[in-house]
N, C-alpha and C positions, 0 to 999 in steps of 0.2 A: 506634242500632240500631231497626229502625222497626218498627210494628205491622204484623204479617201476619194479619188474620182472616181465617178459611176461611168462618165465620158466627158468628151472634149470633142466640138464641133470645128469646124472651120467655113467660111463662108467668102469669098472675094468676088466684089463687085466691080465693076468695068460700064464708064458711061462712053459709048463710041459716039452717040450722036443726042444731043440736047436742042428741042427750039427748032428743030430741024437742021441745024448746023454739024459739021463733021467735026471731032474734038480728036486734036491729032498734037500728041499721041493721046488715047485715054485716059480719063481718070480714074482710079485703080483705087478701091479699100477694102480692107480684110480684118475681119471680126473671127477670133479666137472666143470659143465660150468655152468654161468649164463646168462641170455639173457636179457637186460635193457634199456629203455629210457635213451634215450641220451639229456639229458636237455638240453645243450647246441648245437646240433646238426643245422645245418644250418645259424650260425651266430658268429662271433665273440665275444668272452668272453676273459675278463683278467683278472678277478680270477676263478680259476680253484679250488679250497679250497673246493667248494660242493664236485666235483667228487672224491677228495679224500676222502672227508668223507664215499663218498657212498664206495670205497676202501677198506676204514678201516671195511664198517661193513660184506663187500663180504668176508673179508679173513677170516673172523670167522668162516659164514657161511658155506661156499664152503672147507674149510678145514677141517671143521667136517663132513663133508658131505665124505669127500675124506675119512679119518679115520674110521667112521663108516661101511662102504662101506667096508674097507677092514678087519673091525673086531678086528682090533688092539688097545692098550693102546695110548696114545701119548709116550709112551718113545718106544715104537716098531716102530714108523714112521723111517725111514733112509734117506730118500730122499724129496724133494720139490722142485717146479717150479712157475711160474703163468705168464698166456698168454692173450693177448687183443686184440680184432680185431673191428676198429668201421666199421659203416657203410659208405655209400659215401656221406651223409650229414654231417658227423664230420669231425676231424682232430687228425692227428697222436699225438697230444699231449692229445685230449681226454685220448686217450690209456695210453697215461705214466701218466696222472693225476692217472687214476685209483688205475696205478700201484706203483704209490708213496709207498713210504717203509711206509706209514700209514696202507697198506694192510696187508705187514707186522709182527708187532707188534702180530695181534690176531690169525694171521696164527703160528707164533711161537710159542704162548702161548696152542693152539691143538693139536702141535709135540713135546710139550716140549722141551725147552730151543730154538735152530735154532740160535745155532752160526754163521753159516756162511749166506754169501747173499746168498738172495731168488732168482736161475738164473727168468731171465725173456724177453720176447718177445714181440715187438706192430706190426701191422699190419691194413692198411685199405682193405679190403675186402666186398664182396658179399656174398647173402645168398651162403650156399650148400660151401666155400672155406671152406679148412681145417687150421686149426692153429696148428699153433706147439707149444707145451709146452716145453717149454728145463727144463732138471732135472740136480741134485746137491746134494750133498751128502750136510744135513740138517745142522750139526756141524762143519765139515772140508771140505773143498772146494780141500784139494790137495788130494779126494780121489778118484783117476781115476776110479775105477769101480764102479761108482755111474754117471757119466758124460753119459747123457740119453738123452731120450725125449720121449714124446707120443704125438697123436694127438688127434684131436676132431674136427668134423665133425657135424652140421646141418644144413638140407636140407632147411631150412626157414630163416636162421639167416643168417650174422645178416642184418636185414634189413636197409633201409636208414638210420633212424635217431633212429640207436638202436647201444650198444655197446655189442658185445660178451666177457665173461669176465670167465676165466677157471682158475683153483687152481688145482694142481698134488699132487699127494703123494704116496711114495712106500713104500714098506715094506723089499726093499733090492736094490743092486743095478743090475747091468744085469747079464743075466745066464754067466756062466761061463767067468769069467773076468781075462784076463791073461797079461797085460799090462804094469805091475807094479805098482812102486808106496804103497803109504803110502793105510793099510789097514782099512774096517770098524772097526775090534777087535783093533786096535793098534792108533786110532786116539782119540785124545784128548777133541777135542773141546773148548778147551779155548779161544782160539785167534781166529776162525771163520776159519782157515787155515788150522790147524793139530789137 
């Protein structure tokens, strides 16, 4: 089954000032979203493997778009996340299939390593609805400063027979982190946790 992309959108968010304090260097997040045709919209299908394969292709495409938009090397990526929203003729399981771990392998390659699970969220929605993409440190899930998120919204997606798929990558954690825990600098990234 081929990947049928209607559109791709990329957004970069930079925070220069937080709580009246200058952030230097600024914290940056990129999110890339693809709007694709849902080949299983409107009918029940037992085998969702084709959606998993589409997810694998999108993991590399969208992850690379984020890294390129940030202008960083793969090693400079610090956190990532993924999310999908199906239109009204789809099922939540279609979003789950797209976000299956097969999406993670090419994303991990694009950001170099990626020992931690890729945070994800799934929902059903309509055009213009906000899709939240959760974020977590790419190598060590216990790095609290990188628990974050980014929103994406497209005024014309997802349509009834579409899926909106988003991948996000950052070059830093939240601005002014101070809730303690493991730091990015101290993370080993060997077990995906610490």
